[in-house]
MARKOL-725894 format. One record per residue (C-alpha): y, z, x. Coordinates in steps of 0.2 Angstrom, whole numbers, plus 2048, in hexadecimal, padded with zeros to 3 digits. Example, Ala and Ser with C-alpha at 12.3 -4.5 7.8 and 13.67 -1.06 7.14 Angstrom:
REM residues 2
7EA82783E 7FB824844 
***
This chain:
REM residues 939
C785B2409 C8A5B140E C965B63FF CA95B43FE CB45C2404 CC25C63F7 CCF5CC405 CCD5C8417 CD25DA41C CC75E3410 CBC5EF41B CAA5E941E C9B5EC429 CA15DE434 CB05E743A CA55F643E C9A5EB449 CA75E3452 CB05F4455 C9F5FB45C C9B5EC466 CAC5EB46F CAC5FD472 C9B5FD479 CA05ED484 CAF5F748B CA5606490 C975FB499 CA45F44A4 CB05FB4B2 CBE5F94A6 CC1607499 CCB5FC48D CCF5EA488 CDF5E9492 CDF5D849A CF15D44A1 CED5C24A8 CE15B54A3 CDD5AF4B6 CD05BB4BD CC95C04AD CC15B04A7 CB05B74A8 CB35C749F CBD5BE492 CAD5B348F CA15C148E CAC5C8481 CAC5B8477 C995B7478 C975C8471 CA35C4462 C9A5B345F C8A5BC45E C8F5C8450 C985BA446 C885AF448 C7D5BE442 C885BE433 C865AC430 C995A8432 C9859B440 C8E58C445 C8E583456 C8E57145D C9056A46E CA0565476 CA3552475 CA7550487 C9F56048F C8D563489 C8C574492 C9957A486 C9757F474 CA357E466 CA358A457 CAA587446 CA9591435 C9A58E429 CA1589419 CAF59040E CA75A040C CA95A441E CBC5A241F CC25B2418 CB55BC423 CBB5B3432 CCD5B642C CCA5C842B CC25C943D CD15BF444 CDE5CA43C CD35DA442 CD75D4454 CE95D044F CED5E2449 CE55E9459 CEE5DE465 CFE5DF46E D0D5DB464 D205DB468 D295E545B D3C5E245B D405EC44B D395FB442 D345F0434 D275E743F D195F243B D085EF433 D075F1420 CFC5FD417 CF05EE412 CEA5ED424 CEE5FF42A CDB604429 CD75F7437 CE55FC443 CDF606453 CCD60244F CCC5F8460 CD35FB471 CE45F2472 CE15E0478 CEE5D447D CF45C5472 CEC5B9480 CDB5C047C CDD5BF469 CE25AD46B CD45A9476 CC85B246B CCF5A745C CCC597466 CBA59A46D CB35A445E CB6597451 CC659F44A CD2591450 CD858E43D CDB5A043B CE85A044A CF1591443 CF1599431 CF85A843A D0659D442 D09595432 D0A5A3426 D0C5B442E D1D5BC42F D275B343C D295C1449 D165C144A D125AF448 D1F5A9456 D175B6463 D065AE460 D0D59C461 D145A1472 D045A9477 CFA59A472 D0558E47C D0459948B CF159A489 CEC588486 CEA582498 CDF59249B CD459048C CD257D48E CD05774A0 CD356549C CE4560495 CDC55348A CD3561481 CE356A47E CEB55B474 CE155E463 CE7570462 CF956C467 CFA55F458 CF556D44D D01579455 D0F56D451 D0A56D43E D0857F43E D1A581445 D20576437 D1758142A D1F590432 D3058A42F D2C58441D D24594418 D2F5A0420 D40599424 D495A442F D5659B439 D565A6448 D435A5449 D43592447 D4E591456 D4259A461 D33591459 D3B58045D D3E58546F D2C58A471 D26579469 D31570475 D2957B484 D1857847D D1A56547D D2256548E D1456F495 D0556748C D0A556486 D02548492 D1253E494 D125384A6 D0752B4AF D025384BC CFA5434AF CF15344A6 CEB52D4B7 CDE53A4B7 CD55324A9 CCD5214A5 CD751249E CCE51348E CD152648B CE4523491 CE6515484 CDE520476 CE753047A CF7526479 CF351F468 CEF531462 CFE539469 D0A52B462 D0152D452 D02540451 D14541456 D19534449 D0F53D43C D1654E43F D28547441 D2653E430 D2054F429 D2E55842E D3B54C427 D3154A416 D3A554409 D2C5523FC D2155C408 D2C56B405 D2756C3F3 D155703F7 D105813F2 D0A58D400 CF758E403 CED59B3FB CEA5A440C CFC5A740E CFC5B7405 CEF5BE411 CFA5BD420 D095C2415 D005D3413 D005D6426 D125DC427 D245D9421 D2E5CC428 D3F5CE432 D4D5C342F D565BB420 D4C5AC418 D5659D416 D52592407 D56581410 D4A57E41E D5056C421 D5D56F42F D4F57843A D4356B436 D4F55D43D D5056744C D3D56744D D3D55444A D4A551458 D3E55B464 D2F55045E D3954045F D3D545472 D2A547475 D2653646B D3252D477 D29533486 D1952C47F D2051C479 D2651848B D14518491 D0F50B484 D0C4FA48C D084EA483 CF64EC48A CF54FD482 CFC4F7472 CEF4EA470 CE14F5474 CE6500465 CDF4F245A CCD4F7460 CD050A45C CCB51144C CD851D445 CD552C43A CDC52342B CD0517423 CD4504422 CE0506431 CDD505444 CE950E44F CF44FF452 CF74FC43F CF950F43C D06511449 D10502444 D0F509432 D1551A438 D23512442 D29509433 D28519428 D33522435 D40515436 D40515423 D43527422 D5152642F D5B51C423 D5F52B418 D7053241A D6A54441F D6153C42E D6F532434 D7053D444 D5E53B448 D5F529445 D69527454 D5A52C45F D5651F46B D43520466 D47518456 D4C50845F D3C50946A D3050A45B D394FC452 D2D4F0459 D1F4F9453 D264FA441 D284E7441 D154E6440 D124F3432 D074F0423 D094FC415 CF950340C CF94F73FE CFB4E8409 CED4EF414 CE24F1404 CE64DF3FE CDE4D840F CCE4E040C CBF4D7405 CB64DF3F7 CA84E8402 CB54F040D CBF4F63FE CB04FE3F6 CAB505407 CBD50D408 CBB5143F6 CAB51C3FA CB1524409 CC252A403 CBD53B3FB CCA543408 CD8537405 CE753B3FB CE65363E8 CF452A3EB CEB5203F8 CDA5203EE CE451B3DE CEC50D3E8 CDB5073ED CD55083DB CE34FD3D6 CDF4F03E3 CCC4F13DD CD24EF3CB CDD4E03CF CCC4D63D6 CC34CD3C7 CB34D03CE CB44E33CC CB04E53BA CA04DA3BA C994E23CA C8E4F23C9 C924F73DB CA54F73D6 CA25013C6 C9850E3D0 CA65103DC CB35113CF CA951F3C6 CAC52B3D5 CBF52A3D2 CC052B3BF CCD5393C0 CDA52D3C7 CD85203BB CE551F3AD CE951439E CF05063A8 CDE5043AF CD750439E CE34F6399 CDE4EC3A9 CCB4ED3A3 CCF4E8392 CD94DA397 CCB4D43A2 CBF4D6394 CCA4CC389 CCA4BE395 CB74BE396 CB64BE383 CC24AF382 CB94A6390 CA84A8387 CAF4A3377 CB649337E CA648F386 C9C493376 CA748736C CA5479379 C9347B37A C9247C366 C9E46C365 C93462371 C83468367 C8B464357 C9045235D C7E44F363 C77455352 C8344A348 C7E43B353 C6C43F351 C6B44633F C7B440336 C81453335 C7345A32B C71468337 C8246F337 C7E47C32B C6F481334 C79482345 C8648D33C C78499336 C7049A348 C8249E34F C844AC342 C734B3347 C764B235A C874BA359 C814CC358 C744C8366 C824C1372 C8C4D136D C7E4DC373 C7C4D2383 C8E4D4387 C8D4E7384 C7E4E938F C874DF39D C964EA39D C8E4FA397 C925033A7 CA44FD3A8 CA6502396 C9C513395 CA051A3A7 CB25143AA CBB50E39B CB451C38F CB952A39B CCA52239D CCD52138A CC7533387 CD3539395 CE252F38D CEF537383 CEF533370 CFD525372 CF451E381 CE351E377 CEC513369 CF3508376 CE150437C CDA50236A CE84F7365 CE64EC375 CD44EB372 CD64E5360 CE34D9365 CD74D1371 CC94D1365 CBD4D9372 CB54E6366 CAE4D635C CA54CF36B CA14DE375 C9A4EF36E CA24FF375 C9450A36C C8B518375 C7A51E372 C8152D369 C8F52535F C8752534F C82538350 C9453C357 C9C533348 C9053C33B C9454D343 CA7549343 CA8544330 C9C55232B CA755F332 CB755732D CC1563321 CCE55D313 CDB56A317 CD856C32A CE2563337 CDB55233A CD355034C CDB540350 CD553F362 CC354135E CC6534350 CCD52735C CBF52A368 CB452635A CBE516357 CBC511369 CA9511367 CA7509356 CB850734D CB24FE33E CA550B339 CB051933D CBE513331 CB150E324 CAA520325 CBC527322 CBE51B314 CAE52130C CB453230C CC552C304 CBA5242F6 CB35362F3 CC25412F3 CD553D2F0 CDB5482FF CCF53E30B CD852F304 CE9536309 CE153B31A CDC52931C CED52231A CF5530324 CEA52C332 CEC51932F CFF51A330 CFE524340 CF4516348 CFA50733D CF74F934A CE64FF34D CE250333B CE74F2334 CD94E933D CCB4F3334 CD24F5322 CCB4E431D CBA4EA323 CBB4FA31A CC04F230A CB24E430C CA44F230E CAB4FE300 CAC4F02F3 C9A4EC2F7 C934FD2F7 C8F5022E4 C8C5142E9 C9D5162F0 CA550C2E1 C9F51A2D6 CA85282E0 CB55332D7 CC352B2E2 CBD5192E1 CCF5142DC CD35172EE CCF5042EF CDF5002E6 CEA5082F4 CE04FD300 CE84EE2F7 CF84F42FE CF24F830F CFE4ED319 D0D4F4310 D06506311 D04504324 D164FE326 D1D50D31D D1A50C30A D1851D302 D145232F1 D1B5342EA D0D53A2DE D195472D6 D2753A2D1 D1C52B2D1 D285212DC D255162EA D2F5162FA D2E504301 D37501312 D3D4EF312 D3E4EE325 D344EC335 D2C4FE335 D1C50333C D124F3339 D1E4E5336 D154D632C D194C5328 D154BA319 D054B3322 CFF4C4328 D014CC316 CF84BD30E CEA4BE31A CE84D0317 CE84CE304 CDC4BF305 CCF4CA30F CD24D7300 CCF4CB2F3 CC04C42FB CB94D52FE CBD4D82EB CB44C82E6 CA54CD2F0 CA44DE2E8 CA54D52D7 C984C92DB C8C4D82DF C904E22D0 C924D32C3 C844C62C8 C724C72CC C644D22C4 C6B4E22CA C7B4DF2C0 C864EE2BD C914EC2AE C994FD2B0 C9E4F92C1 CA44E82BD CAF4EF2AF CB64FC2BC CB94EE2C8 CC34E32BD CCD4F22B7 CD44F32C9 CDE4E42C5 CEA4EE2B9 CF04FA2C7 CF04ED2D4 CFC4E22C9 D064F22C5 D084F52D8 D0E4E22DA D1B4E52CC D214F62D4 D224EE2E5 D2D4E02DF D384EA2D4 D3B4F62E3 D3F4E82EE D4C4E02E2 D544F12E0 D564F42F2 D5C4E32F5 D6A4E62E8 D6F4F62F1 D704EE302 D7B4E02FB D874ED2F5 D864F6306 D8A4E630F D7D4E831C D794D7320 D6B4D932D D614E5323 D644DA313 D5C4CB31C D4D4D5321 D4C4DC310 D4D4CB307 D3F4C5312 D334D330D D384D02FB D344BE2FC D234C2304 D1F4CF2F6 D234C22E9 D144B92ED D074C62EB D034C22D9 D014B02DD CF64B32EB CEB4BE2E0 CEA4B22D2 CE74A32DD CDA4AB2E8 CCB4A02E6 CBE4AD2EA CC34B82DC CC64A82D0 CB54A22D4 CAC4B32D3 CB54B72C2 CAE4A62BB C9D4AB2C2 C9E4BC2BA CA44B52A9 C964A82A9 C8A4B62AD C8F4C129F C904B2292 C804B1287 C7A4AB276 C754B1265 C644B726C C6A4C2279 C7A4C8272 C804D9278 C904E1273 C934EA283 C904DA28E C9C4D1282 CA94DF284 CA84DE297 CAA4CB295 CBA4CE28C CC04D929A CBE4CB2A7 CC44BE29A CD44C8298 CD84C82AB CD44B52AB CE04B229D CEE4BC2A4 CED4B82B6 CE24A92BB CE549F2AB CF84A02AE CF74972BE CED4892B6 CF84852A7 D0948B2AD D1747E2B0 D234832BD D2F4752BA D424772B9 D4E46C2AF D594672BF D5146E2CF D5946B2E0 D504622ED D494712F6 D4447A2E6 D3D4692E0 D324692F0 D2B47A2ED D284762DA D1E4672E0 D144722ED D1247F2E0 D0A4722D4 CFF46A2E1 CF847B2E5 CF447E2D1 CED46D2CF CE14712DE CDC4812D7 CDA4792C5 CCF46C2CD CC44782D6 CC24822C5 CBC4732BC CB046E2CB CA947F2CB CA84802B8 C9C4712B8 C9047C2C2 C9048A2B5 C8348E2A8 C9149029A C9F4842A0 CA647F28F CB348D28C CBB48929D CB947629B CC147628A CCF482290 CCF48D281 CDF496286 CEA486286 CE447827B CD3473273 CCD46226F CBE469266 CBD463254 CAA46324F CA4474248 C95473253 C9F473262 CA948225D C9A48B258 C9348726A CA2490272 CA249F265 C904A5269 C954A727C CA74AD27A CAF4BE27B CBA4C626E CCA4BE274 CC34AD275 CBA4AE264 CCB4B325C CD34A3264 CC449825F CC549E24D CD849B24C CD548A252 CC8488245 CD348E237 CE148223D CD547423C CCE47B22B CBC479230 CB848B231 CAC48A222 CA347D22B CA348823B C9B496232 C8F48B229 C8848523A C89497242 C7F49E233 C73491236 C70494248 C704A7245 C624A5237 C5849A243 C594A7250 C554B5244 C564C4250 C604D424F C6A4CE25E C6F4BE254 C744C8245 C7F4D424F C874C5257 C8B4BE246 C924CE240 C9D4CE250 CA34BD24E CA74C023C CB24CF240 CBC4C424C CBD4B623F CC44C2233 CD04C8240 CD54B6243 CD84B3231 CE24C322E CED4BE23C CF14AD233 CF34B6223 D014C022A D0A4B1230 D094AA21F CFB49E222 CEA49C21B CED4A2209 CE149D1FB CD249D207 CC84AB1FD CBD49E1F6 CB9497207 CB54A820D CAA4AC1FF CA049C204 C9F4A2216 C984B320F C8B4AA204 C8549F212 C834AD21F C724B2224 C694BD216 C664CB223 C794CD226 C804C7215 C834D820E C8C4DE21E C964CE21E C9C4D120C CA14E3210 CAC4DD21F CB34D0213 CB84DC207 CC14E7214 
***
């Protein structure tokens, strides 16, 4: 098996075999050395030498062979793969150091790197070394030597090659491909080792080579068929244009030297001073090439030009006519540069102007292709430059059919390394259009279906249709994900992973904006496992792996943010991490805060976590993501009243808070209602209102303070923005108090907690008091407040009227909902404002379902009406009828609150001389609690 050779000139068995075979060959002939002064007359001997060397190289598996395309009797040899290259370089350099060289200076000597190969063979002429390179599969090594070797050596071999071409290749047509390669090698020699004197000599040799070997006269071309003549003129013109453009392309000068450059550099020292600027010499070379190009252009007739349409060029998508037109246009464009002003005067520029007029640039040519041809080009463009492949990909991405076609996706997969965030944006915009189109179609079909149902059933099936839509939503999302799974997983996901952090956020924000993730799933088979692994390894004090987190957000954003929120409920530092990460990607995070809040409020397990107060901070999520910070040491807020990270309006903040309130109400319903009611969690949830209210007050106070400061500073623009934000924040308490989900769930929760004498429970009544307290301090204020002013302006009057309408609507909804409750009386009679109750039995009916605060108010009302004795008589009667421990406990509980109400009146100087009435109450109390009642009375 052939292995790589570290350095071509490292000694090896191959050198020994070549030496032995060549020395043996010399002894078996009538010549005693390898000195061949002339090619003519020595063709057979040179041929036999080549055969011997080819045999050895084939034994070492360095060469493969194929038939000559025009002469089947001849064989062509070429290296077998990359591993053979260094071996063949070594063989060729073995011949070079043992060939005749003209040494103009003492510095022109072989270096120590190759000294062990010198004089290992009989001294051979350069002509023989050149011939061996051409016939023994080492042509590329000779071109490398011309390009990379010290100029005193490289130029000698360029001249020898030019002199030998006609002998090595009997047909002038066979000389042409090597001549084009020699022109490029000459360009490389000037660029890699720019020695002015050597460049002058090399340019003369290039001109002489073109003069001798370029087929530029009708007499030479007459020896070939018309088809071959036309084809040759196309190739010649293309090659000369290409090399000319290369010599004038300053960007090409920035290319690094090839890796094999160092092997030829190790041969010997160069002679002459290196000039850092090769452009003057390159323009001289370009002038020579343009002279040759002019001679070819003169041979191009209309018939030849039209025939080029049928010739396939080496560049995909272009025939030779299109390619030559394009190159001509590029040549004229580069001649417009000031530094090429002298070359622009060359007459060939006018001659190729006709060609340039028909030029099509690469992008225009791509746009003309149908989708099949474009895919074929990309499939066969492995050897094309990245710029051209990228242009083809851009054209493919501009075709709407691309993203829904499996063949297109398979083709794109092979070019993933060229795709950037721009391609990701294109894919997302396409998916956004798909989602919008399908939603519009779905709504249209739904409207037609609803209209038919209305006509048929009078609208009775509307609710059923809505349920069917909700059930089918997830199925449609799965169908969309399956349809675009290849696009998402094989193209968009690799693009996303390769993007920078800022680009990842750009894609996530665009996807959120277009609402794609709601309709199409981006989840992979391993996304759940990857998410669990990520959060299991996440450390509190370590650096947060934001890039991995964003990849998880790409796959399942809602669940990823939810997992981070769950960690925040468990530990305070994870709460800080949540907001730090959220603020770093605010425009993305804001879309999932509502989902996280909703899930956390409904998860009893996480509501019991140590840092469950994290949910309070979620109330201010919009403000936090815009830059609000809280210093725990000083207990102060820093509130930016400006459009910062996440600017918001009144409507966006109201919508965010509404979702928070709805989530809170959902959690309250789960904790406070049903058979699995959890009084402890219900109490905890209602207790959240206190820090929420405190947060609202702090935000408003801080806002007013900043506005005053800005007024003193006289910053008008900043003041206008600040006042707008202060106005927005001023509505937060009202939005909370008037949120119907909270109002209704509070009513349901209070109704659930109300009981009677038979099932009295002190803890339950205490919890009821907690809910009633919030109801009294928040919701009830909205129901009874009077926002009127004595002399309002028209604008103020308008807002007052609007305010009153909203309150009237809320009051009406409360009244309607109260009618459906099991215990509607307290709400219906509005115990906190005015009561129309007079009959003692009505008051007792309210007392047995009231909490402590409500009982206090009811007793005060009874004392004012002076029917408290009658109330107690009725209460004692009902308690005795129930005759249970719960009923007696309820009686004592209510009597304590009666005493509290009475003491309150006595302190105000009312209710004096009521001792006899109170003793009557004690006497009429149930016998089981009479003694205890008497003790309470004495206290």
